[in-house]
ZASEGU-85810 format. One record per residue: residue in three letters; x, y, z of N, C-alpha, C in turn. Coordinates in steps of 0.1 Angstrom, whole numbers, plus 5000, padded with zeros to 4 digits. Layout:
N
ALAXYZXYZXYZ/...
***
This chain:
75
UNK491753135115493153165111493253235098/UNK493953345098494053425086495153375077/UNK494853365064495853325054496153435045/UNK497353435039497653535029497653475016/UNK496953535006496853474993498253494986/UNK498553394978499853394970499553444956/UNK500153554953499853624940500153524928/UNK499153514919499353434907498953284910/UNK498653254922498253114925497053114934/UNK495953104928494653114936494452994945/UNK495052884942494852764949495752754962/UNK496652844963497652834974497552964983/UNK497652944996497753055006498953025015/UNK499353125022500453115032499853145046/UNK500253055055499753075069500653175075/UNK500253225087501153325095502453265098/UNK502553135099503853065102504753045090/UNK504153085078504953075066504752945058/UNK503852855063503552735056502652755044/UNK503052705032502152715020501152605021/UNK499852645019498752545019497952545006/UNK497552425002496752414990495252414995/UNK494552514990493152524994492152484983/UNK492652424972491852374961491252234966/UNK489952234969489252114975489252004965/UNK489152024952489151914942490551844942/UNK491651924943492951864943493251794956/UNK492751844967492851784980492151644980/UNK490951644975490151514974490851414965/UNK491351464954492051374944493351314951/UNK494051394959495251344966494851244976/UNK493751264983493251174993492851034986/UNK492251044975491850924968493050854963/UNK494050924958495350854954495950784965/UNK496050854977496650794989495850674993/UNK494550674993493750554997493950444987/UNK494050474974494250374964495650304966/UNK496650384969497950334971498050244983/UNK497350294994497250215006496550075003/UNK495450074996494749954993495649864984/UNK496349924975497249844966498349774975/UNK498949854984499949794993499449685001/UNK498149705006497549595014497349475006/UNK496949494994496649374985497949304982/UNK499049374979500349314977500849234989/UNK500649295001501049225013500249095015/UNK498949105012498148985013498548875003/UNK498848914990499348824980500648764984/UNK501548834990502848784995502548685006/UNK501648705015501348615026500748485019/UNK499848495010499248385003500348294996/UNK501248364989502348284983503248214993/UNK503548275004504248215015503548085020/UNK502248105022501447995027501447875017/UNK501247915004501247804993502647734993/UNK503747814994505047754994505247655006/UNK504647695017504747615029503947485027/UNK502847495022501947375020502647285009/UNK503147334999503847254989505147184994/UNK505847255003507047195010506547075018/UNK505547095025505046985034504546865025/UNK503946895014503546785005504746714999/UNK505746784995506946724989507646635000/UNK507746695012508346615023507546485026/UNK506246495026505446375028505646275016/UNK505646325004505846234993507246174993/UNK508246244997509646194998509646085009/UNK508946105020508846005031508145875026/UNK507145885018506445775013507345695003/UNK507945764994508745704984510045634990/UNK510545705001511745645007511345515015/UNK510145515021509745395028509445275019/UNK509045305007508745204997510045144992/UNK511145224991512445174987513045074996/UNK512745085009513344995019512844865019/
***
């Protein structure tokens, strides 16, 4: 595919369909790394949210069991 260089911007070319493309391999790799880091961070946040929900559920069960024990002792 033939690209047209954009004057004054060595890192950009225009395709025949008019799309501007970045051909700077270092910038492209850096963008890929940022995207991967963002994805990993989002996955980690989701895992932490799941862990917190699980902890809350376990704590709720413990409190309910402790309430049941203390209520049966009062009777």
